[in-house]
N, C-alpha and C positions, 0 to 999 in steps of 0.2 A: 536483768534490771529489777529494781524493787520499787513498788508503789507504796506511798505513805498513806496510812489510814490513821487519822488522829482520833484518839479515844479519850474522852473526858469522863472519868469515873467519879460519880457524885455520891456522897453519903452525908447524913446529918449527925453531927457530933455536938452535944450540948446545945441544941437548938441553932447550930450554925451549919450552913451548907459548905462542905469542903470539896474543892475540885482537885483531884489528884493530877499532878503534872506527869502525864503518861502518854506515850505514843506507841502504836504498834506498826511495825514496818512489814507490810504484807507483800509477798511475791519472791522472786529469785528462788533460792534453794531453801532457806530457813525463815521461820518467823522470828523476828527480833523485836524486843520490847525495850523502850527507853523509859526509865523512871527517874526523873530528876537528872542528875549528872551521871547516871549509871546505865549501861546497856547490858541487858541480859539476853543470852542466846543459847541455843542447845549445844551441849558439850559433846565432843566425840573423843575417841581414843587418843587423838592427837592434841587435845586442848591443853593438857598439862605442859606439853612441850612448847606450844604456842605462848602460853602464859610466861614461861621462862624466857622465851625469845623476846617478848614485849618488855619484860623487865630488863633484859640485857640492853636493848636498844636505848632505853632511858639512861641506863648507867653509862652507855657509850656516848651520850650527849645528843642522840637523835630524837627530836621532839615531834616528828611527823608521823606518829603512830599513837594509838591510845595507851594509857597506862593500864596495866593488868590489875584486876581486883580479885583474882582467884576463882576457884570453883565452889559451887554450892556444897553443902555438907554431904549430900547424896551423890555428888559427882555428875549430875545430869545437866547442870547449867554452868556456863562460863560467864564471867562478869568482867567488863572492861569499861574504861572511861568513855563518856559521851563527848565527842568532839563537835562543837557547834560550827555551823557553816552550811553551805549548799553542796549536795552531792551531784555529780555530773551525769544525771540520768538523761538529760536532753542532749543528744549527740550533736545537734546543730546549734546549740546555744553559743552566743559570741564568746563567753568566757571559756568554753571548751575548745573552740576552733581558732582562737587567736594565736599568733606567734608567741606572745608573752606567756601564754598558758603552756604551750608546747615546750618552751625553754624551761619554765619553772618545773614542769613535770620531769623533764630529763634530769634536772638538778636534784629533784627530790628522790628520784629512783636511784641515782648514783650515790647520794648520801646514805640512803637506806642500805644499799649493797655494801658500801664501805664499812658501815657499822655492823652489818650482819656477818661480814667475813670473819669477824673476831668472836663470833658466838661460840662459846665452849660446848662442843658437842659431847653427848654422853651415850654410852652403849644402849641405854633403854629409851632413847629418844624415839618418838613415834610420829610419823608424818602421814597426813591423809594421802598425799601424792607421792609416788616413788621417787627417791633421790636419783639424780642423773649425774653422770661423770662428764667432765671433772667438776666436782662439787666446790666451786670457787667461793660461793656465797650462799646465804639462805635467800632464795627467791620468794617473792610474794605469791606468785602463781596465778594471780588474776588482777594485776595492777592496771586496771582499765578505768575509764572515766567514771563508771558507776560504783567504783570502790575508792574514789578520790574525793576528798573534802576540799572545797574551794572557799576562799575568803578574799574579799575585794577582787574577785574575778580571777584569782590565781590558785593553782593547786598548793595546798599547805600540808596535807596529811593523807596517808593511806589507811583504809579500814578493812575489816573482814579478812583476817589472816589465816582462815581455816586451811587454805590451799598452800601455805608456806611449805617449802621443802628445799633441801640442798640441791644446787644445780649450777650450771654456768651462768654468768651474768647475762650472756646473750639470749638465753632461754626466756628470761623475763623481759629484757629490753626489746626483743623482737615483737613480743605480744603487745607491750605498751605502745610501741610505735604503730602497730596495726590499729590500735584503738584511738590513738591521739592524733595521728597524722591527718586523717585516717587512710587506711589502705583497702578500701572497699571497691570491689569490681564495678564497672560502669553500669551494670543492670541494677545496682542499688542506687537508683537515681536521686533519692533524697539526700544521701550522705556522701556520695562519691566525689572525687576531685579530678580535674583534668590531670593527665599524667605529668606534665611539666611542673604543676603546682605540688602534686603529691611528692614528686622527686625532690623538689626544693625543700619541702618541709621535712622529708625524711633525712636529708642531709643536715638540716638544722638540728634535728633531734640527735643524730649520730655525733655531730660536732660537739654539741653541748654535753652529752653524756660522756664523751671522750672515748668512743670506740676506737680500737686500733684499726690499722688498715686491713688486717686479716679479718677482724670482726665485721667491719663494714662490708667486705666482700661476701661474707657468709650470711649477712642479715636477711636478705630475701629468702634464701633457702631455709633458714631456721624459722622464719615467720611462717612459711608454708608448712614446714614439719610440725610446728607448734599447733597450727590449726587442724591439721590432719590428726594429730595425737588427741586433740580435744574432742573431735568427733568420735574417735574410738572410746574415749573415756565416757562420753555422754551416753553412748549405746550400752556400754558395760553397766553403768549405773541404772539406766532404764531397765535393763534385763534383770537387774538385782531387785527391782521393785520400787525404785525411788521415783515417786510421782512427779517431782519437779523436773527431772531429766526427761521423763516420758512426755511431759508437756512441752519442753523445749524442742524435742524431736517433732512432735505434732505441729508445732509452730514453724518448723522449717529452719531452726537454728543450725542443724547439722549441714543442710544443703547450702546455707549461706557461707559457712566456714569453708566448705570444700570448694565452692565457686571462687571465693576470695583467695584461697591457697593456690589454686591453679593460676589465677590471674597474677598474683604477686610474683610467682616463680617465673612466668613468661615475660613479665613487664619490667621488672627491676633488676634482675640478675645481671651483674657486670656493669651496672650504671652508677654505682656509688663511689 
């Protein structure tokens, strides 16, 4: 998750005090800065490919992602459009937990996948996360509440495409269902749901997205695999010296994911 720190930079210009329209988003993995209608974020080796993906999405008619504004001259900074609205950092907020929100998110994810399936891939494409076969679409890689913009109580856009990569639709859908249903084990008392209710909402998500019977049957196992993979990635990044992932491990995010993975596999397999 990301906490927002609002920064008002003041300077005097010709005897006038000017307040710069600027926000710093502190937390998560990167420090992100909004200046007016533009978001500036650290660039990685994958950023040029992500910029091309965002441009393709707009050309394909998908409006639920920011417009790309290129890289800085030195290549250290990526720039994208700022999308106004509320980001779903509060997992228990009514707009996050409503059926209407769940349905809108499944529709948004499906529209994104359908648009990204036509993305023209190039030999020099670089992705932060490794592609997975079959590479049916470009997955967002972290299509969770905290990377979703809400307007009027409903999801309208995805942000933070650093983790985008080619993969099966279900690889993304399973993780989004985990976050939006949500599928947290009972020891996560603040956010868990009774199993019948979680199962009902999981079916609503699967129906709305349009998962096939085969995909529905595999969804619990893929969700568990996705969370287990995330823990491995988290520890790999921490070992490489990434402080944000070290903090996530210290806060117990890896243990949370493994507990939920085991519970999802035991509880929902064969029930969709």
